[in-house]
N, C-alpha and C positions, 0 to 999 in steps of 0.2 A: 536565465529566463524563468526558471522554476519559481524563485522567490517573488519575482515581479508579478507573474501571473497569479501566484498564490495570494498575494496581498490584494490584487484586483478582485479575486474571487472572494476573499475575506470581506472586503467592503460590500460587495453585492450581497453576500450571504447574510451578514448580520443586519444589514439594512433591511433585507426582506423579512428577517425574523422580528425586528423591532417595529417596523413600519410598513407592513404588507399593504396596507390600504392608503398609505400616504402618497400625495402627489409628488412628482419628481423633485420639486423645489424643497420639499420637506424631508427628503431622504437624509439620514444622518452621516453617511459616508461618501467621500469622493476620492477617487484614485486618479493619479496623473502619471502617464507614461512619458518620461522626459526624453528618452532616446532608446532605440533598438538598433544596434550596430552589427552588421556582418563583419566580423573581424578577420576571418581566414577561410580559405577554401582550398581543399586538397583534391587529390584524384579519387578519394573515396569518402569524403565527408565535408561538411561545412559547419562553422562554429559561429554562434551569435552571442552578443552580450546585451543585456537590457538594464536600463536605469529607470527608476520609478520613485514616486513618493506618494504618501497617503495622508489625508486629513480627515478629521471626524468632529462632529459637533458634540459627541459624547465620549466619555472615557470608558474603555472596556479592555478586558484581557482575553486573549485567545491562546489556547495551548497547542493546537494542531490544525493543519489544513491538509486534506488528502484529496486526490483527484480520481475521477472515474470516467471511462469512455471518452478520453480526450482525443481530439482530431486537429491536425494542422491542415486546413482545407479539407480534403477527403482522405488524408493519410492519418491512420491511427498512430498515436505515440504515447509514451509513458512519461509522466512527471513525478519525480520523487516527492514524498510528503514534506511539508514545511513543519518540522517537529521542534518547535521552540515557543516559549511564552512571548507573545507580542503584546506589549502594553501600548495602546493607542490613547494618547491624551487629547482631551477635547480642545479643538482649535489649534492644535500643533501639527505641523507637517512632519512626517516621519520619512526621511530619505532612506533608500535601500541601496546597498552596494551593488555594483555590476555583477550579474549572475550569468554564467555561461550555459548554453544548451547546444548540444552537438546532434546533427542529423547525419546518420550513416546511410550512404547510397545503397548498401546491400539490403536495407530494410524496405526499399521502395521498389515498386513495379516500374516506376517512371520518375525521372527527375523533373518532369513538367511542373509539379507543384512548387518546387524550389525555384525553378527558373521564372515562374509567374510571379512569385514573391519578389524576386530581384527586379523584374521588369516593371511591375506595378508600384513597387516601393512600399508594400504592406503585406502583413500576414494575418489571416483570420484563424482564431483559436476558438474551438467550441467543445463542449462536453459538460461535465458536472463536477461540482466541488462539494465537499462535506467539511464543515467547520465545527470543531469542538470548542465550546466555551469553557473557560476556566472558572468554575463555580466552587465555592467552598462547601464543606460537608453539609452545613445547615441549608444552604441554597439547593443542594441536590436532593436532600430529604424533602424539601418543600415541593419540588416539582416531581418527586418520585422517579428520578432518572439518575443513574450513575454516570452516564456519558451524554450530557445535553449536547445535541448536535443539530446543526442547521444545514439543510441541503438546498442547493439552487442550481439551475442550469447556467452554463457559461457560454457566452457568445460575444467575443470582442475582436476588434481589428486593431492590430498593432503596427505602427509605422516602422519601416526598415530603412536604416541609413547605410550607405555604402562607402568604403574607403576610396579615396581618389575620385569621388563624384561620378560623372558620366563616363569618364575614361575607365574607371574601375568597373562600372556596370558592364561595359562592352567586353572587357577582358574576362570578367566573371562569367558572363553568359556564354562566351566562347569556350571557356573551360568546362562549363556544364554540358554544352553540346558535345564536346569531345568525350566526356565521361559517359554521356548517354549512348554514344556510338559504341564505346568500349563495352558497355553492358551487353550489347548484342553480338560481340565477337567471341566465339568459342575459344577458350584457352587464355583469354585476357585475365589479369589478376582480379578485376572487379567482377567479371563474369563468373569466375570460379568461386569467389566468395559469396556471390549472390546465389549461385546454384547450391552451394553447401548450406547456406542459410535456409533456402526454400525447402530442401530435403529435411533438414532438422525440424523446421516449423511444421512440416507435414507429419513427421513422426510424432511430434508432441501432440498435435491435434488428433491424429487418427489412431494412435496407439496408446500413448501414455495418459492422455486426458481421461481415458475410460477407466483408469485405475484410481481416479480421484473420487472422494466421497464427501457429501455434506455431513457435518456433525453439529448436533445441538445438545448443549448441556442445560439442565433445568434444576432449580432448587428454590426453596422458599425460606424467607427470613421472617421470624416472629419479632416484631418491633416492641419496644418497651410500652407503647401505648395500646398494645393488644392487637394491632392490625398486622396482617400478613402481607408481605411484599413478594410477589412471584417474579423470579428473575430467570431469564433465558439468554443464552449466548450462542451465536452461530459461528462456525468456522469450518476448517477443512481438515481432512484426514486422507490417508492413502494406503492402499494395500501393498505391503512389502513382501508377503508370502501368502500361500494359499489360505492359511488359517490365521494370518496376522495382519492387523491394521495398526498403523502408527500415527500419532498426532502429538500435540504438546499437552503437558499436564495442566497448563493454564486454561486450555479449552475444556478439559474434563473436570477440573476442580477450580473454577475461576475465583471463588471466594478467598482462596489462599493467596491470590496474586493481586487483587484489587485493593489498594490502600484504604479506600473509604469503607469497604465492607470489612476488612480486617480490623479497622479501628472500632467499628460498631461492635464486632464480636469480642474484641479484647476488652473493651470497656463495659461489656454486658448490656449495651443498649439494644442489642438484638441477639437472637440465637438462631442457629441453623436448625430448621425443623427436621426432626429425626425422620429418616427414610424419605425425605422430600427430593433428594437429588437423584438424577438419572442422566445417562448419556445415550443418545440415539444417533445412528448413522444410516445413510441411505444414498443410493446413486442419484445423480442429477435427473430431475424430472419426476422423481417419486414423491409421494407424500411421506413426510418424515415418519409417521406412525406405521408405515408399511415396511420399514427397514428393520434393523436389529437394534436392540437396546440392552442395557445391563439389567433392568428390571424384568425383562422378558426372559432372561437367562440365555439369550443368544450372544451376549458379549460378556467377557470377563476381563477386568483391567489389571494390568501389571505395571507398577510404577516404582521408580527409585525413590529414595528418601530425599525430600525437598531440602535445598540449601536456602537458609533464611538470610534476610538483610533488613536493616532498619532504614525507613524512609520517612520524610516529613509529609504530613497531610494538612492542607489549609483548613482551619477551623475558625469561623468568625473572622476576627482581625488578626488572629495568631496562627500557630501551627502546632501540631502534635506529632510525636514520633511513634511509629508503629512498625511491628515486625511483619514482613510479607515474604513470600517465596520469591527467589530471584528468577527473573524472566530469561535473560540471555545467559543461560547456565545449562550445563550438561544434564542436570537433574530434571529440567523442565521437559520431560519426555515421557510419553505414556504408550504402552503397548496394549492393544485390545485383542484378546483371543476370540476368534470367530467360531461359533459352534457349527455353522453351516454357511455355504456360499451365499453372498448377497447379490442377487441379480447376475449380470454377466461381467462383473468387475474382475479384472485380471491383475496379477501382481506386477509392480514395477521392478525391474532388476536392480539390485544394489550394485554400485560401482565403487571401486577402491580409489583412493587419492593419497597423496603424500604430504606431510608437513612442509610448508613453504611453497607448495604448488600454486601457480597463478593461472587464472582463466581470463581471457579477454572478455568472455561473456558466458554466464550460466543462465539457465532458464528457470523461472519460478512462475507459479500460477497465482492469480488473484481471484478471490471470490467476489463477484459483482453483486450489486443490489438486487438483480433479477434472479440470483441463485445459480448463475452459470459461472464458468471459469474463463479467464483470459490469460494469455501468456505474456510475460515481460522478460527482457534480457538485460542483465546488469553485469559489470565486471566484478570479479571476486578473487580472493586468495585464501589459502588455508594457513591458520596460525594455531599450531598445536592441534587440538581436537575441535577447533572452531572454524567455520566457514565465514569469512568476513566479507560483507558486501561493500565494495568500494563506492557504489551508488546506493543509497538507502532504498529499501522497498517500503511499502506501507503495511499497516497491520491487517489488511485484507489478505495478505499472503501468509499469515501465520498458519502453520500446519502443512504448508505446501512442501513437496519434495524439492530439493535443489538439484537440478538436472544438468548433466553434460550429455554429449552424444552417446556415451556408454551406459547411462542410467542414472540412478539417484545416488548422489554422493553425500547428501545431508538433508536436514529438515529445517525449515524456517522457524525460528523461535522469537524473533523480534525484527525490528526495522533495520538493524545493523548487522545481524549475524544469525547463524544457526549452528547446530551440532552435526558432526559427522555421523553417518549411520553405518558405514562400513570402512574398515581400515585395510 
C-alpha cells in the first residue's frame, strides 16, 4: 500500500506545484487504483495489498516521497518513504507492483475502523505528503534550493476487495469481533501485547520525548557570482548524559554530506564563508536563539574523522563524480558537550545490545513540520555495529535515538540504518 499511496500523493503533489490554479481537467497527473485486496487476517493483524497505475501529460522525475501525519480513518499510522527515482513519461501508464501494508491490532484502541473498512468496502487515507523533485545542479542553483520539495494534503478513499466475496466478509468480520472481545479479556495474548505497547508508548511520550532537542545548523556559501547563499538545516538531537548531547555529523556539518554543495566547493564555484557556520539546539517550544549554540560557547563539538565516498551528481545532461562524507557510517556521529543544562531536558539511558540481536519493533522519533516529535515503530536487527531497519524510516527521523524498552541502543543516521551508541 505504501508505494500505491505514495504515487497517488506524487501525482497530487506535482500537479499542485505545476498547475495550482488549473481547473481539474487541465491537471497533468492522474492516478488509478486498480485494486486493494485484503489478503490475510490473523488473531493480531490484517494484511492488505494494493495495485495501482499512474499516467501523466508531462514527463518528470521524482526522487523521494515521504509522509507526515497519516491517518487511516481516525487511526494514525506510519508509511515508509518511497525512496527511488520515479520517471513518469508523458502519456504512458506506469503500473506498480502489489505492495503490502500490515495493521497490528496492538496499535489500535478499537478494531472498529478495520471492521468498518471491511463492511463498507473502502478505506479513507488522509494526511500530508512531501515530494522531492530530482533537479540537476543548474536547476537547483536557479531556484536557490538544494532540496526542491512540494507539500500537499492527502485525502483519498481506496476501495477494498475481499477474498471469497460476501462469505469471506462474514468470516472476516466474525474474526475481528472475536479479536475485539479478546482485547478486553485480561491475560489474553492480544490484551497483554496491547498493554505492553500502551505502557511503552506512554514511557516514550512522558519520559523519553523530553530528552529530545531541536537542532539547527547554519552556514553561508559565497557563490562565484559574488552572491551569498544562506543555508540552514533542521534536525534532531538527544541528551545521552548530563553534559552530553548526541546527533549526526550530517546535521552539524551538512555541507560535507550534500553532493551538490560538495561539488560546488570542490570545483571552487562556491566557498564556505569563514566563521559562518553554527549549531544551535533547544527544547521543543523554545525559540532556537534561546537555547545553546557553538558560537555562544555553550556547546563544544567532538567528532570522529569522516569516512569519504565518491557519488555522482546530475549536472546538465550529464553527471559529475564528487567526494562526500558517508551517511550511513559509524563516523557520521557528533557529540556536543554542554556547558550548562538546557531547560528541563533529562538524559536518555543508553541500553546495550548484541550483534545479531533482532527486535520485532524499535521506536524512533520523527520531527514534524510543526517542530514537534511523533513516535513510529519499525522492526530492526543488529548487524555488527549497525542497527538495520527492516522497514525504512524517513529522513525526518535522522538524529533520533533508536529505542527499546530498556533505553537508547542507537542513533538514526539514515533511512535504512543507524549506529550503536552502547555495546
